[in-house]
C-alpha positions, 0 to 999 in steps of 0.5 A, a space after each residue: 507941558 510944551 509939545 511940538 510936532 516935527 514932520 519929515 517929508 520925503 519924496 515918498 513918505 510923510 512921517 510925523 512925531 510929537 515931541 516934548 521939548 521940556 529939556 532939563 538937567 534930569 532930562 537933557 534931551 527932547 523926548 519923542 512921545 509918539 511917531 506916526 506915518 501917513 501915506 503920501 507919494 508927493 514925488 509921483 504926485 508932482 511928476 504927474 502934475 508938472 503942468 499944473 503945479 498949483 494942484 499938486 501943491 494944494 494936495 500936498 498942503 491938504 495932506 499935511 494939514 489933515 495929518 496934523 489935525 488928526 494928531 492935534 485931536 489927541 494932543 491939543 497942547 501942540 504949540 508949533 510945527 517944524 517941518 523938514 522939507 526936501 528942497 532949497 529953502 531961503 533962510 530969511 523968507 522960508 520960501 522953497 525956491 525949488 525941490 529937485 525931487 518934487 518937480 514943478 514946485 517953485 517959489 512956494 511958501 509952506 510955512 505961510 500956507 500951512 499956518 493959514 490952514 491950521 492956525 499954528 506957527 510953522 517953521 520949514 527947514 531943509 530935511 537933511 539939515 533938520 536931520 542933522 540938527 536932530 542928530 546933534 540934539 540927541 547925541 549924548 555929547 552934543 557934537 558941536 560940528 558934524 556933517 549929516 548925509 541922508 541917503 534916501 530917494 535923493 541925497 541931502 546934507 546938513 552941517 552943524 557948525 559950532 552947535 548951530 544949523 548952517 543954512 548958507 546965504 541962500 539956503 543951499 548949503 550942503 546940497 551934497 547930492 548935487 556935487 557932480 561926480 561924473 562929467 556928462 553923467 545922468 540928468 539930475 532933477 536940479 538941471 545938471 548932469 552927473 550929480 552924486 544923488 543920481 548914483 548914490 540914492 535909492 533912485 540912483 541905485 535903481 537906475 544903475 541896476 536897470 542899466 546893467 540888468 535891464 530890470 526895474 527894481 526898488 533899491 531894497 529888492 536890489 539889496 536883496 539880490 546883491 546879498 544873493 550874489 547878483 553881480 549887477 546888484 552888487 555893482 549898482 551898490 558899489 557905484 553908489 559907494 564910490 560916488 558917495 566917497 568922491 563927493 564926501 572927499 571934496 566936502 571934507 577938503 572945504 569943511 574940516 569936520 571930524 564927525 560924519 553921520 550917514 542916515 536915510 533909508 539907503 544907509 540900511 544897505 551900508 554893508 553893500 556900500 562900504 567896501 567901494 566907499 572906503 576904498 574910494 575915500 582913502 584914494 580921494 582924501 588929502 593925506 592930512 585927513 586920512 584916518 582922522 574921521 569918525 563916520 557912523 551910521 545913524 541909529 535914530 532911523 526916521 527920528 532924527 528929522 522929526 526931532 530936529 524939525 521940532 526943535 528948530 520950531 521950538 528955537 524959532 520962538 526963543 
């Protein structure tokens, strides 16, 4: 039975799944056999070692390789690895040119370096694009065109166009988190100011809350406080919703897609985000698009990125 490993790498997490890609008429979708989590705070690691990025990169490689090798003990029939990685990835060489939420990493080749360690083919794709592809392959009707936006430590985006993941000429297509929504706003890891992910991500919500309440809290704790009536917490999530809507309205003016999927850990706080999001989206959308969008919150949780990465690895051998 053909098996693959799909890996979803975030700034603060490492999720891995074993995927059976033996798709048939009886079983038209790939099957996630088992999902595992490994401790890996790569964001903090990279921040602590910005002056010695080679050390951080070797630590990242060894952590991923060790996790894969542990899984292969149980599933020796694994044939390839697909990885969703947060960064700008050249679609021709697979070199990661930059990862704004993993500072210091520049022009690294995860596919090549990891293959040398584990002896299996590795395909690396942007994490949000891998999640978009996962949403596509697992949807009952295989939506040929969809936009995926992942709200996590940062904000990523992926586009499925005519049933295929769209990478762009340089691997930076759909980097929606870096659409500027506030002129002269917060400094972003990409080097610009006022990017949407500085307001609509988990880290952005934490910054907003600190500015309002002078307290350091996680996005999850801020959500709990908002539900208890904390006005600063409510305002932090309202700003997230407004910023997300501003960016999405601009995206839809360029890419006329009906189906939008929101995922990532922050999507669990959608009831706190939705009011300001919906108000701003109606205001910013061109009239021709109002009332014509199908927006849903992903019900796949962590699995979209895992399955999508695995299936991209499978198709790379077609």
